[in-house]
All heavy atoms as an XYZ file, in Angstrom:
844
protein
N      23.041      7.476     -3.267
C      21.950      8.432     -3.246
C      20.841      7.960     -4.182
O      21.098      7.606     -5.328
C      22.474      9.802     -3.667
C      21.414     10.850     -3.714
S      21.108     11.460     -2.076
C      20.955     13.168     -2.401
N      19.632      7.945     -3.675
C      18.471      7.509     -4.438
C      18.212      8.446     -5.611
O      18.191      9.664     -5.460
C      17.241      7.478     -3.523
C      15.944      6.965     -4.119
C      16.063      5.488     -4.460
C      14.804      7.198     -3.147
N      18.027      7.854     -6.773
C      17.725      8.601     -7.994
C      16.261      8.370     -8.372
O      15.698      7.317     -8.056
C      18.642      8.150     -9.134
C      20.121      8.412     -8.874
C      20.417      9.892     -8.719
O      19.956     10.715     -9.502
N      21.181     10.220     -7.698
N      15.641      9.326     -9.079
C      14.228      9.158     -9.450
C      13.926      7.852    -10.192
O      12.947      7.176     -9.874
C      13.942     10.384    -10.327
C      14.885     11.420     -9.804
C      16.132     10.658     -9.448
N      14.750      7.477    -11.155
C      14.497      6.245    -11.904
C      14.500      5.047    -10.956
O      13.668      4.141    -11.087
C      15.528      6.071    -13.039
C      15.422      4.696    -13.670
C      15.354      7.150    -14.094
N      15.417      5.034    -10.007
C      15.486      3.940     -9.044
C      14.199      3.876     -8.209
O      13.649      2.793     -7.993
C      16.707      4.112     -8.134
C      16.903      2.980     -7.159
C      18.067      3.224     -6.206
O      18.574      4.344     -6.084
N      18.481      2.180     -5.530
N      13.711      5.024     -7.749
C      12.468      5.047     -6.974
C      11.312      4.511     -7.809
O      10.536      3.678     -7.344
C      12.154      6.462     -6.481
C      10.818      6.589     -5.735
C      10.850      5.810     -4.433
C      10.476      8.049     -5.493
N      11.194      4.975     -9.046
C      10.098      4.525     -9.888
C      10.184      3.035    -10.185
O       9.162      2.350    -10.241
C      10.028      5.351    -11.177
C       9.656      6.789    -10.927
C      10.430      7.812    -11.440
C       8.546      7.120    -10.162
C      10.098      9.136    -11.213
C       8.206      8.443     -9.925
C       8.981      9.458    -10.450
N      11.379      2.514    -10.358
C      11.541      1.075    -10.571
C      11.110      0.298     -9.324
O      10.449     -0.736     -9.430
C      12.988      0.729    -10.925
C      13.358      1.074    -12.346
C      14.788      0.685    -12.648
C      15.169      1.013    -14.069
N      16.561      0.640    -14.376
N      11.488      0.789     -8.164
C      11.100      0.124     -6.923
C       9.582      0.128     -6.757
O       8.977     -0.882     -6.404
C      11.751      0.799     -5.718
C      13.241      0.541     -5.530
C      13.825      1.514     -4.528
C      13.484     -0.896     -5.106
N       8.956      1.268     -7.018
C       7.518      1.396     -6.810
C       6.699      0.781     -7.943
O       5.480      0.630     -7.811
C       7.139      2.872     -6.625
C       7.706      3.545     -5.378
C       7.271      4.996     -5.315
C       7.314      2.800     -4.109
N       7.349      0.420     -9.046
C       6.607     -0.189    -10.150
C       6.182     -1.616     -9.830
O       5.270     -2.146    -10.469
C       7.428     -0.164    -11.444
O       8.516     -1.062    -11.355
N       6.815     -2.231     -8.846
C       6.404     -3.560     -8.416
C       5.219     -3.411     -7.460
O       5.276     -2.650     -6.492
C       7.564     -4.270     -7.708
C       7.162     -5.638     -7.224
O       7.266     -6.592     -8.014
O       6.709     -5.735     -6.065
N       4.147     -4.145     -7.739
C       2.916     -4.012     -6.956
C       3.123     -4.323     -5.476
O       2.584     -3.624     -4.607
C       1.845     -4.934     -7.531
C       0.483     -4.734     -6.935
C      -0.581     -5.589     -7.609
O      -0.396     -6.002     -8.761
O      -1.608     -5.820     -6.959
N       3.908     -5.329     -5.168
C       4.142     -5.693     -3.770
C       4.931     -4.608     -3.052
O       4.567     -4.190     -1.945
C       4.871     -7.045     -3.670
O       4.076     -8.042     -4.313
C       5.116     -7.434     -2.222
N       6.008     -4.129     -3.667
C       6.804     -3.074     -3.021
C       5.992     -1.795     -2.870
O       6.077     -1.114     -1.842
C       8.093     -2.826     -3.789
C       9.119     -3.928     -3.598
C      10.476     -3.540     -4.135
N      10.460     -3.294     -5.559
C      10.657     -4.218     -6.496
N      10.876     -5.469     -6.147
N      10.645     -3.895     -7.771
N       5.217     -1.465     -3.880
C       4.374     -0.277     -3.797
C       3.375     -0.413     -2.644
O       3.182      0.530     -1.862
C       3.634     -0.063     -5.120
O       2.824      1.072     -5.060
N       2.766     -1.585     -2.523
C       1.819     -1.820     -1.427
C       2.511     -1.698     -0.073
O       1.961     -1.099      0.861
C       1.178     -3.193     -1.576
N       3.715     -2.233      0.036
C       4.460     -2.149      1.295
C       4.726     -0.690      1.656
O       4.501     -0.266      2.796
C       5.796     -2.928      1.197
C       5.539     -4.425      1.119
C       6.713     -2.592      2.374
C       6.757     -5.249      0.712
N       5.187      0.082      0.702
C       5.492      1.493      0.959
C       4.228      2.250      1.368
O       4.245      3.053      2.298
C       6.185      2.139     -0.268
C       6.267      3.651     -0.124
C       7.576      1.544     -0.455
N       3.111      1.964      0.699
C       1.850      2.628      1.045
C       1.382      2.232      2.450
O       0.908      3.079      3.217
C       0.757      2.314      0.019
C       1.002      2.864     -1.367
S       1.170      4.661     -1.444
C       2.943      4.817     -1.722
N       1.532      0.956      2.792
C       1.168      0.510      4.143
C       2.019      1.204      5.199
O       1.501      1.649      6.234
C       1.329     -1.006      4.256
C       0.285     -1.845      3.523
C       0.752     -3.286      3.396
C      -1.058     -1.771      4.238
N       3.311      1.308      4.943
C       4.194      1.978      5.907
C       3.881      3.462      5.994
O       3.960      4.057      7.076
C       5.660      1.748      5.539
C       6.132      0.300      5.666
C       7.555      0.165      5.155
C       6.010     -0.192      7.093
N       3.509      4.066      4.882
C       3.130      5.487      4.889
C       1.871      5.691      5.732
O       1.754      6.652      6.476
C       2.920      5.981      3.454
C       2.285      7.353      3.305
C       3.104      8.438      4.010
N       2.483      9.723      3.906
C       1.512     10.192      4.709
N       1.041      9.431      5.676
N       1.020     11.407      4.552
N       0.953      4.760      5.639
C      -0.308      4.870      6.383
C      -0.128      4.610      7.877
O      -0.647      5.342      8.705
C      -1.329      3.879      5.813
C      -2.607      3.743      6.624
C      -3.488      4.984      6.621
O      -3.310      5.886      5.783
O      -4.378      5.056      7.482
N       0.606      3.554      8.214
C       0.642      3.101      9.603
C       1.934      3.397     10.342
O       2.040      3.091     11.517
C       0.308      1.613      9.662
C      -1.098      1.364      9.225
C      -1.375      0.989      7.929
C      -2.153      1.555     10.098
C      -2.678      0.791      7.511
C      -3.456      1.370      9.688
C      -3.727      0.983      8.386
N       2.901      3.977      9.674
C       4.134      4.360     10.346
C       5.112      3.226     10.493
O       6.180      3.257      9.904
N       4.749      2.225     11.259
C       5.636      1.086     11.477
C       4.795     -0.182     11.517
O       3.729     -0.204     12.134
C       6.403      1.248     12.783
C       7.397      0.135     13.041
C       8.204      0.359     14.306
O       7.683      0.036     15.393
O       9.337      0.836     14.201
N       5.288     -1.210     10.846
C       4.600     -2.503     10.829
C       5.612     -3.624     10.974
O       6.739     -3.520     10.483
C       3.849     -2.704      9.510
C       2.641     -1.807      9.256
C       2.173     -1.956      7.819
C       1.520     -2.121     10.224
N       5.177     -4.693     11.623
C       6.044     -5.874     11.686
C       5.840     -6.690     10.409
O       4.865     -6.507      9.674
C       5.774     -6.699     12.931
S       4.257     -7.640     12.914
N       6.759     -7.562     10.154
C       6.718     -8.384      8.943
C       5.408     -9.159      8.854
O       4.822     -9.265      7.774
C       7.938     -9.328      8.886
C       7.802    -10.323      7.764
C       9.212     -8.537      8.739
N       4.941     -9.681      9.970
C       3.703    -10.477      9.920
C       2.524     -9.638      9.448
O       1.671    -10.128      8.699
C       3.417    -11.138     11.263
S       3.114     -9.992     12.616
N       2.461     -8.368      9.854
C       1.387     -7.490      9.395
C       1.504     -7.212      7.901
O       0.503     -7.175      7.184
C       1.400     -6.159     10.156
C       1.008     -6.310     11.609
O       0.230     -7.237     11.927
O       1.481     -5.508     12.422
N       2.719     -7.015      7.423
C       2.938     -6.763      5.998
C       2.561     -7.996      5.183
O       1.900     -7.891      4.149
C       4.394     -6.334      5.731
C       4.682     -4.989      6.425
C       4.666     -6.230      4.235
C       6.149     -4.598      6.448
N       2.955     -9.164      5.666
C       2.601    -10.418      4.974
C       1.087    -10.580      4.901
O       0.543    -10.932      3.846
C       3.207    -11.618      5.693
S       4.996    -11.732      5.561
N       0.406    -10.325      6.003
C      -1.050    -10.483      6.035
C      -1.735     -9.487      5.098
O      -2.645     -9.852      4.353
C      -1.564    -10.308      7.457
N      -1.297     -8.244      5.118
C      -1.933     -7.211      4.308
C      -1.706     -7.413      2.814
O      -2.570     -7.110      2.000
C      -1.439     -5.833      4.728
N      -0.542     -7.923      2.462
C      -0.227     -8.128      1.041
C      -0.589     -9.529      0.562
O      -0.530     -9.791     -0.639
C       1.272     -7.885      0.766
O       2.047     -8.787      1.562
C       1.667     -6.448      1.052
N      -0.908    -10.414      1.509
C      -1.210    -11.815      1.206
C      -0.033    -12.493      0.506
O      -0.199    -13.285     -0.415
C      -2.494    -11.944      0.386
C      -3.710    -11.421      1.118
C      -4.992    -11.535      0.323
O      -4.947    -11.723     -0.912
O      -6.054    -11.436      0.955
N       1.160    -12.157      0.971
C       2.396    -12.728      0.427
C       3.132    -13.472      1.525
O       2.946    -13.208      2.709
C       3.298    -11.627     -0.149
C       2.701    -10.847     -1.299
C       2.554    -11.655     -2.583
O       3.067    -12.787     -2.657
O       1.925    -11.143     -3.509
N       4.013    -14.378      1.123
C       4.788    -15.166      2.078
C       5.893    -14.326      2.709
O       6.339    -13.328      2.138
C       5.402    -16.383      1.382
O       6.392    -15.953      0.460
N       6.353    -14.771      3.865
C       7.421    -14.061      4.566
C       8.703    -14.010      3.744
O       9.335    -12.945      3.672
C       7.640    -14.696      5.941
C       8.640    -13.971      6.804
C      10.066    -14.427      6.540
O      10.318    -15.594      6.242
N      11.000    -13.504      6.636
N       9.126    -15.090      3.079
C      10.350    -14.985      2.276
C      10.232    -13.957      1.141
O      11.181    -13.217      0.868
C      10.543    -16.401      1.725
C       9.850    -17.284      2.706
C       8.666    -16.484      3.169
N       9.062    -13.903      0.503
C       8.885    -12.929     -0.575
C       8.922    -11.501     -0.025
O       9.577    -10.629     -0.603
C       7.566    -13.170     -1.306
C       7.381    -12.233     -2.485
C       6.162    -12.583     -3.313
C       6.061    -11.636     -4.500
N       4.906    -11.951     -5.338
N       8.257    -11.269      1.097
C       8.274     -9.931      1.703
C       9.693     -9.578      2.124
O      10.136     -8.445      1.921
C       7.294     -9.856      2.893
C       5.850     -9.988      2.394
C       7.480     -8.570      3.684
C       5.413     -8.941      1.392
N      10.424    -10.517      2.663
C      11.809    -10.251      3.076
C      12.681     -9.834      1.897
O      13.520     -8.941      2.023
C      12.397    -11.473      3.768
O      11.773    -11.660      5.009
N      12.495    -10.468      0.747
C      13.251    -10.074     -0.453
C      12.925     -8.640     -0.852
O      13.815     -7.851     -1.168
C      12.931    -11.015     -1.628
C      13.735    -12.270     -1.655
C      13.637    -12.996     -2.995
N      12.309    -13.023     -3.592
C      11.373    -13.945     -3.349
N      11.626    -14.922     -2.495
N      10.210    -13.897     -3.950
N      11.645     -8.309     -0.838
C      11.241     -6.952     -1.203
C      11.754     -5.930     -0.179
O      12.194     -4.839     -0.544
C       9.725     -6.856     -1.336
C       9.190     -7.513     -2.568
N       9.457     -7.052     -3.844
C       8.407     -8.607     -2.724
C       8.853     -7.827     -4.726
N       8.224     -8.788     -4.069
N      11.703     -6.308      1.092
C      12.188     -5.393      2.131
C      13.686     -5.160      1.984
O      14.172     -4.045      2.209
C      11.867     -5.928      3.531
C      10.378     -6.027      3.834
S       9.380     -4.577      3.416
C      10.068     -3.334      4.468
N      14.427     -6.177      1.585
C      15.870     -6.020      1.374
C      16.136     -4.986      0.277
O      17.035     -4.157      0.401
C      16.501     -7.355      1.023
N      15.341     -5.033     -0.780
C      15.510     -4.059     -1.863
C      15.176     -2.641     -1.383
O      15.887     -1.687     -1.715
C      14.619     -4.434     -3.048
C      15.023     -5.734     -3.714
S      13.856     -6.242     -4.987
C      14.358     -5.131     -6.304
N      14.124     -2.505     -0.602
C      13.741     -1.194     -0.087
C      14.764     -0.669      0.921
O      15.041      0.530      0.969
C      12.342     -1.261      0.536
C      11.197     -1.548     -0.443
C       9.903     -1.837      0.315
C      11.027     -0.396     -1.423
N      15.323     -1.582      1.729
C      16.386     -1.182      2.671
C      17.633     -0.737      1.929
O      18.257      0.266      2.283
C      16.741     -2.358      3.593
C      16.161     -2.278      4.955
C      16.760     -3.269      5.946
N      17.291     -4.495      5.382
C      16.613     -5.619      5.214
N      15.350     -5.693      5.547
N      17.201     -6.689      4.726
N      18.007     -1.500      0.906
C      19.203     -1.171      0.125
C      19.082      0.211     -0.523
O      20.060      0.949     -0.611
C      19.412     -2.239     -0.952
C      20.693     -2.068     -1.732
C      20.881     -3.191     -2.735
O      20.855     -4.363     -2.304
O      21.038     -2.890     -3.928
N      17.886      0.565     -0.942
C      17.645      1.882     -1.547
C      17.474      2.967     -0.487
O      17.313      4.137     -0.819
C      16.403      1.831     -2.431
N      17.516      2.566      0.783
C      17.372      3.470      1.930
C      16.003      4.139      1.987
O      15.865      5.256      2.482
C      18.512      4.489      1.961
C      19.866      3.832      2.096
C      21.037      4.802      2.110
O      20.823      6.006      1.838
O      22.148      4.347      2.390
N      14.989      3.408      1.510
C      13.612      3.899      1.632
C      12.997      3.491      2.960
O      12.098      4.158      3.457
C      12.736      3.359      0.504
C      12.842      4.040     -0.843
C      11.896      3.391     -1.842
C      12.542      5.518     -0.734
N      13.467      2.378      3.520
C      12.947      1.904      4.798
C      14.096      1.618      5.754
O      15.227      1.391      5.333
C      12.072      0.633      4.649
C      10.871      0.894      3.762
C      12.870     -0.539      4.159
N      13.754      1.664      7.026
C      14.689      1.254      8.071
C      13.974      0.212      8.917
O      12.746      0.113      8.901
C      15.187      2.443      8.924
C      14.021      3.200      9.555
C      16.037      3.375      8.078
C      14.452      4.316     10.494
N      14.746     -0.578      9.641
C      14.157     -1.631     10.446
C      14.690     -1.603     11.864
O      15.696     -0.974     12.155
C      14.399     -2.993      9.811
C      15.880     -3.367      9.740
O      16.737     -2.527     10.047
O      16.180     -4.519      9.371
N      13.957     -2.284     12.721
C      14.404     -2.507     14.100
C      13.896     -3.869     14.524
O      12.844     -4.323     14.087
C      13.921     -1.415     15.038
C      12.452     -1.449     15.339
C      12.041     -0.405     16.397
N      10.603     -0.475     16.591
C       9.984     -1.315     17.402
N      10.686     -2.173     18.136
N       8.678     -1.324     17.505
N      14.673     -4.532     15.345
C      14.306     -5.861     15.828
C      13.689     -5.745     17.213
O      14.121     -4.952     18.043
C      15.527     -6.755     15.906
C      16.065     -7.103     14.548
C      16.959     -8.335     14.613
N      17.360     -8.705     13.272
C      16.647     -9.485     12.464
N      15.506     -9.963     12.862
N      17.082     -9.778     11.265
N      12.671     -6.567     17.404
C      12.046     -6.682     18.714
C      11.792     -8.162     18.935
O      10.848     -8.727     18.383
C      10.736     -5.893     18.757
C      10.095     -5.856     20.125
C       8.880     -4.954     20.155
O       8.997     -3.776     19.788
O       7.808     -5.459     20.521
N      12.696     -8.788     19.675
C      12.618    -10.234     19.832
C      12.871    -10.905     18.497
O      13.840    -10.604     17.804
N      11.946    -11.775     18.093
C      12.125    -12.465     16.813
C      11.503    -11.706     15.649
O      11.643    -12.110     14.503
C      11.544    -13.880     16.889
C      10.055    -13.948     17.080
C       9.581    -15.383     17.117
C       8.074    -15.438     17.309
N       7.560    -16.784     17.191
N      10.835    -10.602     15.923
C      10.155     -9.841     14.877
C      10.979     -8.659     14.404
O      11.695     -8.036     15.176
C       8.799     -9.347     15.374
C       7.897    -10.479     15.722
C       7.513    -10.868     16.965
C       7.311    -11.407     14.817
N       6.714    -11.971     16.890
C       6.571    -12.331     15.585
C       7.330    -11.548     13.432
C       5.855    -13.369     15.013
C       6.620    -12.584     12.859
C       5.895    -13.481     13.653
N      10.821     -8.350     13.130
C      11.456     -7.169     12.546
C      10.344     -6.194     12.187
O       9.352     -6.572     11.553
C      12.279     -7.530     11.288
C      12.911     -6.281     10.696
C      13.340     -8.560     11.616
N      10.515     -4.966     12.622
C       9.551     -3.909     12.346
C      10.185     -2.934     11.356
O      11.360     -2.583     11.483
C       9.183     -3.158     13.628
C       8.492     -4.028     14.630
N       7.138     -4.055     14.766
C       8.985     -4.915     15.528
C       6.815     -4.919     15.712
N       7.923     -5.448     16.191
N       9.385     -2.487     10.401
C       9.870     -1.583      9.361
C       9.103     -0.269      9.390
O       7.933     -0.227      9.757
C       9.689     -2.214      7.977
C      10.591     -3.386      7.734
C      10.147     -4.681      7.951
C      11.895     -3.198      7.287
C      10.975     -5.762      7.729
C      12.727     -4.276      7.058
C      12.259     -5.556      7.282
O      13.078     -6.626      7.062
N       9.792      0.775      8.955
C       9.151      2.073      8.747
C       9.892      2.796      7.635
O      11.030      2.448      7.297
C       9.125      2.903     10.020
C      10.482      3.275     10.562
C      10.309      3.973     11.925
N      11.582      4.054     12.590
C      12.234      5.189     12.816
N      11.724      6.330     12.440
N      13.391      5.177     13.423
N       9.214      3.792      7.069
C       9.865      4.582      6.034
C      11.022      5.346      6.652
O      10.930      5.831      7.787
C       8.870      5.552      5.390
C       7.750      4.904      4.576
C       6.775      5.973      4.078
C       8.314      4.103      3.412
N      12.086      5.491      5.920
C      13.262      6.183      6.427
C      13.009      7.687      6.492
O      12.570      8.290      5.508
C      14.460      5.918      5.517
O      15.561      6.707      5.942
N      13.317      8.302      7.622
C      13.196      9.756      7.709
C      14.311     10.466      6.935
O      14.283     11.677      6.771
C      13.300     10.031      9.214
C      14.085      8.882      9.749
C      13.740      7.697      8.879
N      15.265      9.679      6.434
C      16.419     10.243      5.725
C      16.284     10.189      4.207
O      17.211     10.578      3.504
C      17.704      9.529      6.153
C      17.874      9.509      7.641
N      18.075     10.646      8.387
C      17.837      8.484      8.519
C      18.163     10.323      9.668
N      18.027      9.012      9.774
N      15.136      9.710      3.711
C      14.973      9.672      2.253
C      14.873     11.109      1.741
O      14.483     12.012      2.480
C      13.745      8.849      1.854
C      12.422      9.557      2.005
S      11.037      8.656      1.307
C      10.852      7.326      2.445
N      15.256     11.333      0.491
C      15.178     12.682     -0.073
C      13.749     13.225     -0.020
O      12.778     12.465     -0.154
C      15.630     12.495     -1.522
C      16.389     11.206     -1.541
C      15.792     10.360     -0.461
N      13.627     14.524      0.146
C      12.312     15.162      0.244
C      11.467     14.908     -1.000
O      10.254     14.711     -0.910
C      12.476     16.663      0.491
N      12.110     14.898     -2.169
C      11.350     14.662     -3.396
C      10.741     13.271     -3.400
O       9.637     13.069     -3.894
C      12.202     14.907     -4.649
C      13.398     14.010     -4.774
C      14.673     14.286     -4.391
C      13.412     12.670     -5.295
N      15.488     13.200     -4.637
C      14.739     12.207     -5.208
C      12.446     11.838     -5.848
C      15.116     10.926     -5.631
C      12.815     10.569     -6.274
C      14.149     10.127     -6.161
N      11.465     12.279     -2.857
C      10.957     10.908     -2.811
C       9.789     10.817     -1.827
O       8.774     10.168     -2.117
C      12.066      9.937     -2.417
N       9.923     11.465     -0.687
C       8.832     11.488      0.296
C       7.595     12.150     -0.295
O       6.461     11.694     -0.056
C       9.277     12.202      1.566
N       7.783     13.207     -1.088
C       6.652     13.896     -1.720
C       5.945     12.985     -2.721
O       4.714     12.980     -2.801
C       7.129     15.179     -2.397
N       6.705     12.201     -3.477
C       6.105     11.260     -4.432
C       5.312     10.192     -3.687
O       4.182      9.856     -4.068
C       7.191     10.630     -5.331
C       7.725     11.695     -6.299
C       6.663      9.404     -6.077
C       8.960     11.289     -7.058
N       5.882      9.673     -2.611
C       5.197      8.654     -1.812
C       3.927      9.242     -1.203
O       2.865      8.615     -1.221
C       6.146      8.067     -0.749
C       7.209      7.216     -1.450
C       5.379      7.257      0.291
C       8.356      6.797     -0.570
N       4.005     10.454     -0.674
C       2.823     11.109     -0.099
C       1.734     11.300     -1.150
O       0.554     11.069     -0.889
C       3.183     12.462      0.512
C       3.900     12.342      1.834
O       3.903     11.241      2.432
O       4.459     13.363      2.280
N       2.119     11.724     -2.332
C       1.153     11.930     -3.413
C       0.481     10.613     -3.800
O      -0.745     10.557     -3.969
C       1.855     12.558     -4.613
O       0.946     12.805     -5.645
N       1.263      9.555     -3.930
C       0.705      8.243     -4.257
C      -0.213      7.763     -3.141
O      -1.303      7.223     -3.400
C       1.829      7.238     -4.501
N       0.188      7.971     -1.902
C      -0.622      7.559     -0.759
C      -1.955      8.312     -0.747
O      -2.999      7.720     -0.452
C       0.143      7.801      0.542
C      -0.687      7.517      1.751
C      -0.955      6.294      2.295
C      -1.375      8.474      2.549
N      -1.768      6.447      3.394
C      -2.034      7.769      3.567
C      -1.484      9.858      2.504
C      -2.802      8.402      4.529
C      -2.249     10.494      3.464
C      -2.902      9.766      4.470
N      -1.949      9.584     -1.082
C      -3.196     10.352     -1.126
C      -4.183      9.753     -2.118
O      -5.390      9.796     -1.899
C      -2.929     11.819     -1.459
C      -2.415     12.583     -0.267
O      -2.795     12.319      0.865
N      -1.529     13.533     -0.513
N      -3.680      9.192     -3.192
C      -4.540      8.543     -4.191
C      -5.011      7.161     -3.735
O      -6.094      6.717     -4.112
C      -3.798      8.392     -5.515
S      -3.416      9.951     -6.306
N      -4.205      6.476     -2.944
C      -4.453      5.078     -2.592
C      -4.863      4.835     -1.145
O      -5.076      3.696     -0.752
C      -3.186      4.256     -2.875
C      -2.899      4.070     -4.343
C      -3.935      3.203     -5.018
O      -4.292      2.141     -4.479
O      -4.398      3.613     -6.091
N      -4.978      5.874     -0.344
C      -5.138      5.662      1.098
C      -6.343      4.816      1.482
O      -6.258      3.997      2.400
C      -5.115      6.978      1.850
C      -6.270      7.874      1.583
C      -6.165      9.136      2.428
N      -7.033     10.127      1.823
C      -6.723     11.384      1.696
N      -5.582     11.829      2.149
N      -7.563     12.214      1.147
N      -7.478      4.963      0.805
C      -8.645      4.137      1.147
C      -8.387      2.666      0.851
O      -8.755      1.801      1.652
C      -9.889      4.635      0.417
C     -10.382      5.987      0.916
C     -10.583      6.059      2.424
O     -11.177      5.115      3.007
O     -10.134      7.043      3.039
N      -7.746      2.371     -0.267
C      -7.408      0.982     -0.594
C      -6.419      0.410      0.409
O      -6.515     -0.753      0.794
C      -6.829      0.882     -2.003
C      -7.865      1.171     -3.065
O      -9.056      0.959     -2.856
N      -7.416      1.665     -4.199
N      -5.462      1.218      0.826
C      -4.458      0.779      1.796
C      -5.130      0.458      3.123
O      -4.856     -0.576      3.745
C      -3.361      1.855      1.980
C      -2.451      1.528      3.151
C      -2.560      2.016      0.700
N      -6.018      1.322      3.559
C      -6.710      1.096      4.833
C      -7.555     -0.173      4.780
O      -7.597     -0.941      5.750
C      -7.562      2.310      5.181
C      -6.722      3.498      5.568
C      -7.521      4.745      5.777
N      -6.629      5.843      6.144
C      -6.947      7.116      6.043
N      -8.129      7.469      5.600
N      -6.081      8.045      6.389
N      -8.217     -0.419      3.662
C      -9.023     -1.625      3.516
C      -8.157     -2.879      3.562
O      -8.530     -3.885      4.169
C      -9.806     -1.590      2.205
C     -10.979     -0.648      2.240
C     -11.670     -0.602      0.891
C     -12.698      0.513      0.884
N     -13.303      0.667     -0.444
N      -6.978     -2.820      2.921
C      -6.070     -3.975      2.915
C      -5.687     -4.363      4.337
O      -5.703     -5.535      4.694
C      -4.800     -3.672      2.126
C      -4.862     -4.030      0.697
C      -3.490     -3.866      0.057
C      -3.577     -4.181     -1.417
N      -2.302     -4.067     -2.079
N      -5.313     -3.379      5.142
C      -4.880     -3.704      6.496
C      -6.067     -4.075      7.376
O      -5.940     -4.943      8.229
C      -4.063     -2.568      7.107
C      -3.142     -3.046      8.221
C      -2.121     -4.048      7.698
C      -2.434     -1.916      8.883
N      -7.222     -3.449      7.161
C      -8.413     -3.842      7.919
C      -8.769     -5.294      7.639
O      -9.114     -6.035      8.564
C      -9.601     -2.949      7.574
C      -9.492     -1.565      8.184
O      -8.666     -1.376      9.112
O     -10.232     -0.661      7.733
N      -8.679     -5.716      6.388
C      -8.976     -7.093      6.020
C      -7.971     -8.065      6.632
O      -8.291     -9.217      6.872
C      -9.012     -7.268      4.500
C     -10.181     -6.550      3.877
O     -11.167     -6.247      4.548
N     -10.079     -6.258      2.591
N      -6.759     -7.600      6.848
C      -5.709     -8.468      7.383
C      -5.591     -8.354      8.903
O      -4.746     -8.994      9.495
C      -4.382     -8.103      6.742
N      -6.442     -7.558      9.535
C      -6.283     -7.283     10.963
C      -6.440     -8.515     11.836
O      -6.037     -8.511     12.987
C      -7.258     -6.204     11.412
O      -8.585     -6.667     11.261
N      -7.006     -9.581     11.302
C      -7.141    -10.800     12.101
C      -5.822    -11.552     12.233
O      -5.716    -12.457     13.057
C      -8.202    -11.705     11.483
O      -7.800    -12.093     10.183
N      -4.817    -11.187     11.452
C      -3.502    -11.848     11.546
C      -2.835    -11.449     12.856
O      -2.932    -10.315     13.292
C      -2.629    -11.464     10.376
N      -2.169    -12.394     13.455
C      -1.444    -12.097     14.691
C       0.014    -12.453     14.525
O       0.362    -13.338     13.760
C      -2.031    -12.896     15.878
O      -1.948    -14.281     15.591
C      -3.477    -12.493     16.140
N       0.830    -11.764     15.274
C       2.276    -12.009     15.221
C       2.657    -13.107     16.177
O       2.032    -13.368     17.127
C       3.039    -10.732     15.572
S       2.764     -9.418     14.377
């Protein structure tokens, strides 16, 4: 079960926080979109996604060779509220990040 300290530790990393905000904004993204928006390599994003999956903050699905991620609908309500609050503060920055990366293709 996710504990508050664990959530804060996960979100204290800039890359993981950006990933969570992107997923909050867009619902579901493939790895290539996350890599483009964060300007990080696929192996680094995969490591961060593994940590978020292990904490049950995100779930994934495969479509061919691509993996798509979204926030877990099963995360505790308090955690979703914290993510929503953070997203409300950061939503314009999040939208700009993905708009800047929109030229990336999968």
